[in-house]
Structures are given as C-alpha cells and as structure tokens.
N, C-alpha and C positions, 0 to 999 in steps of 0.2 A: 575430399575426394569426389571427382565428377560422378554424378549418379546418386550419391548419398544425400539424404535429406532428413536430418534428425527431427523427430517429432511427428513424422507422417508415416502412416503404415496402411497398407491396402486393407487390412482386416480390422485395425483399431480405429477409434474415433479420430477425426481429422484434427491435427494439432493446431495450436494457436500461433500465428505468425504476425508480428507487427510489421506493417509495411509503411514506411515513413517517406515523406516527400524529400527530394534532393534540393537543398537550398541553392546549389550552384546552377540549377536549371532555371534560368529566368523565364519570364512570361513570353518574351519574343522567341526564345529558343524552343519553348514548348509548342508554340503555334506553328513554327516552320518545320519541326520534326514530328510528323504525324504518321507514325507507323500503325499498321492494323493487320488483323487476320480476317480473312473472308472464308467462311465454311463452304467448300466446294462439294463435298460429299459428307452426308451425315444427317442427323435428325432435324437440323434447322438450316437447310441449304440456302445460301445467299446472305446469311446473317453476318454483320460486320462487328468485329470487336476492336475497339480503339485501344491502342497501346500507348496511352499518354501518361502513364505513371512510371514507376521504377522497376517493379517486380510483379509478375503475373504467374499464377499457378493454374494449369489446365488439368481438370480432373472430373471425376464423377461426383465428388462430395459437394453438398450445397454450399460449403464455405469456400469452394474454389473461386478464384477470380473469374475464370472462364469455365463455367460448368457445362459439361456435355453429358446428356443422359444416354449413355451407351455402356452396356454391361461389360464390354471388352476393354473398357478404359478403367484404369486404377483410380482410386479415390484422389490421390495426388499423383498425377501421371508424369507431367513434365513442368519445367519452370522456364520462363522467359525473363531475361534481365536486360535492362537498358543502362548503358554507360555513354553519356553524350548522345551521339547519333548512331552508336553501334548497339546491336541487339544480339544476344546469345541465347541459345536454348540448351537445356540439359535434361536428360532423362532422370527421373526420380526413382530408379530401380522399379519401374513399372512391370506389371506381369507380361504384357504383350509388346513392350518396346515402343520407342519413338523413332520414326524414320524421317530423314531429310532427303528429299528427292529420291525416295525409295531405297536409301542406304541407311542401315541401322546406325544410330549415333548414341554416344554417351554425353558429349558436349560439343557444340559447334557454333560457329558464327552464322547469323542469318543474313541473307542478301535479298534484295528486292526480287520478287517473283518466285522465291523458293516455295516448294510444296512440302508441307509437314503432315505426316500421317501419324495419328495416335490410335492405339488399339488396333483392331483388325481392319477398320474400314473408314473411320472419320478422317477427312483430309481438309487441311486449311491451306490457303495461299497467303504468304507473307508479302506485304507491300508497304511502300512508303509514298505518301502523297495524299493530301486531304481531298482533292477533287475526286479521285477514284473511290475513296471511302464513302463520300457523300452519295455518289452515283449508285454504288452497290447498296447502300442503305435505302435509297429511294426505291430501287427495284425490289428489295426485300419487303419493305412496307407495302408497296403496291400489290404484291402477290398475296400478302397475308392479312391486310386490313381493309375494312369497309371504308371507302373514301368519304361517305357522308358523315358517319358518326365517329370515325377513328377507332372503332371496335375491331378486334380480331374477327376474321370470318369463321364460319362454321367448321370448315375443314381444319383450320389451325386449332380451334377449340377441341375438336374430337381427338386430334393427335395429342394435344397437351393433356387432356383428361386421362387418356390411357397411361401416359407417363406418370402423371401425378398420382393416380390410383395405385400404380405399381410401387411408387416410392412410399406412399402412405402405408401400404400393406407390408412392405419390406421393413420399414422402420417403426411401425406402430404409432404413427403420428396422425393427427386429425386432418381432415380435408372437408371443407364445407362447399356446397354448391347452391347458388341462388339463381332461380329462374324468375324473370320479371317481364311484365307485359304492360303496355300502356292501355289504360282502361278506355273503352269506347273509341278506339283510334279510327275506326271506319267512320264514325260520326264526325270526327274532326276533319277527315278528308272530304266527306260529303258536304259538310257545312262550309268549310273554308277553302277547299281545294287541295290538290296533292302537293303543290309547292309549299303551302303553309305546313302541311303534314311533314314534309321533309325538313322544314325549319325546326319543328318540334323534335324530331328524331335527332337532328344535329345538336340541339341544345341539351337533350337528354344525355347524349354522349359526353359532352363537356362536364355535365354535373356528375355523371358516374365516375369519370376520371378524376374529379376533384375529391371524391369520397374514398375510393379504393387505395390500397397500398401499392407501392411500386411492383411488388412481386405478385400481386393478384392479376388474374386474367379476366378481362372484360371482353365479351364477344357477342356478336349479333347472331342469334340462333336462327332467325328467319322472320321477315316482315317487321312487326313491332315487338317481337319477343327477343329478349337478351338474356345473358347469363353471366354470372361472376363466379370464378373458381378461386377459392381462398384457402391457402395452406395454413396449417397449424392454428386453427381457431375451432372452438367448440360450437355445438349447435346453437347455444344461447348467444354466443358472440356473433355467429352468423346472422341470427335474428336481429341483433342490435345494429349490425351493418345494414341489413335490409331496411330496418325502421328509419335509420338515419337518411338513407337515400329516398325512401318513400316521403318522409317529412320535407326534405329539400325540394323534391319535385312538386309537392302540393303547394309549397310556399313560393316556388320560383315564378317570376313573371316571364312566361313564354311570350316574349314580345316579337311580333311579326309585323313589320311596318309600324303602323300606329295602333295596332290591335293587340289586345291581350288574349291569349288562347289558354283557357284553363285545361290542365291535364293532371291525371293522377296515375299511380302505379299500383298494381297488385303484385305481390311477391311470394314465392314459395322457397323454403330453405330446407335442405337435407344435409345429413352428415354421412360420409362414407363409412360403411360397415364391412369388415373383412369377409363376412359370410355371404355377401352379395356375389352372385356368379359372374356378372358382367358389368362394365361401366355404364351400359345402357340402362341397367336397373337403377343406378344412381340418378341418372337423368329422369327416369320415370318417377322416382320418389319425390324429387324436387318439383316436377311438373304436376303431379297429383296435388301437392300442397299449394301450388300456384292456382290450380283450378278450384280448389276448395276456397281460396281467398276470393276468387271471382264469384263463386256460388253464394258465399256468405255476405256479399255486399260490396266487394271491390274496395280499392284504396286501403288495403291492409296487408299485414304479413302473417303467413301461416307457416309454422314449423312442422316438418314431417316427423312423426313419432320415431323413436329409436326402436327398431325392430330387433327382436331376439333371433339368434340363429336357430334354425329348425333342429329339433332333437330327434 
C-alpha cells in the first residue's frame, strides 16, 4: 500500500533494510542516467545528493540514505525508487507529509525540475543531468570549505556542532571534539615565508583527511588552528585519534620545493557532557586542553577531564 513501510516507525528505532544493486543497470546506463536532489531550503542549502542507486530513504535517522537534521522530518520520511530512467517518490506515513510541487502526495512519479518538500520547510529540487549536479556541488563546496586545506570553514563547523550536540544529547551517544594547532607556526612563516606556510597548511589538510573517518568533520577554526568533530567515540578513542594525527605530522616530510620544513601539532580532546549549558563550553573544554598541551611542551595530546554535573 502506498505510504506504508514495514519496519520503520517515527518513534521506534530505524529498521534494517537491505538495498541491493540492480544487475540489469549496466555501467554505461548508470553513467548516463544521473539523477540528483539539490537542497534548496534546509539545514545544508546547496548540497547535492546523487541518486545513482536503486532505493533512497530520506529521513531524520542516521541510517537514512539522505539524512536531514530537521525535527519536523520523520525518522523515515519518504522513499525514492529508481526503475530504469524513472524515479518515483512515496511518503512513508510521515508525521508532516511529503509534498511534490506543494501538493501533498502518497506516491508519485518524479520529473526533472520537480520541487519536493519534506516536513515543514526542507525543500529539494529533483534533477537529471550530471553537469548540473557537478556545478551545484562545486558551489556548495566553495561556500563551506577552505580552499587551501579542504577543511570545512568555521561557520559550517559551528552549525554542525550545534546539530551534533543536539543529536548526542537526545540519543545519549558520545561526541568527541579535537582542537589542534601547528606549533610555532609564526616561526615557520617568519623563517620560510607565507607561501611555505600555506604549503604546510595544505599538507596538514591532506594528512588530516587521511586519518579521519568519512563521517568526521574536519574544519579550520582560524589561522593555524583546526578542529575535528567525531561522533560515537569515547574520550580515550578521541585521544588515540589525536595521537595518530600528531605522530603522522611529526613524521611527515613537509616538502616545499627542495626544502624539508619540520612541523608538529599540539592537540586537546574533550568529550561532550549533557550537563554543559552551551556548545561553546564544549569548545572551551577542548581549547583549554589544547593550551595545556602547549604550556607543557607542545607536540603532545592532552585530554580534558570528564567533569561531573554540578550538584
């Protein structure tokens, strides 16, 4: 029955659904039929979601194919299915409904240019054509990423931090924050010049991306200070991630032209605790651990203590 979706419930845990590849869709067909959703209104405006599989679930759950952090969206809100070059969308008995071109729908066929609204205000545009998707992705990346290091910018990080803190508090899951700083970076700039300093920053960005998981958020907080937001890891695991990055930077040949430029990192690690009043206190805890690492000799990792809730 359109709209029904056994195994998924807005209040219960997200069900397990196995999504398998369609053997009848050959490689050439997959390349030429490149549908996508572009978020026009919502928490990640401009983001492109490629629809190059067979089935996609849009919802608030972390297990959704397309996850949208919007409380007005159900955990499993709607489903998009592909059959050849045709795409259909069906509402999964969501709380606030799925609208196609502002008309409520239970099940409908998608056409190029259609507007899909899920929940109260998140709107996607459905499109077909790889060039448009690439262009939209470039715009999205340019708006949210630092061109030099590939890290997300501070604005994106702060928005993501608020959402991840809310998620961790609601579900009782761990959330670790690493603040990191290149030791004596001013000395590198003064000795070798700002162009060399930029090369060091760019290589640090590559190293960081090679260490973190896909779901982790690596961002440039300002100048030579960066941060990593890592979901579902403990304080000790956050410390291990920090130590792995610290060791790689120390051992890495920061090669600029024919010169080797030595560089090290100091890192502070904190774990989100529900009794903290604001996400900014989370940043402060990791930042204080970072500065303790610098005060105690640099090129090291310091973990922020687990603070008890006030009685």
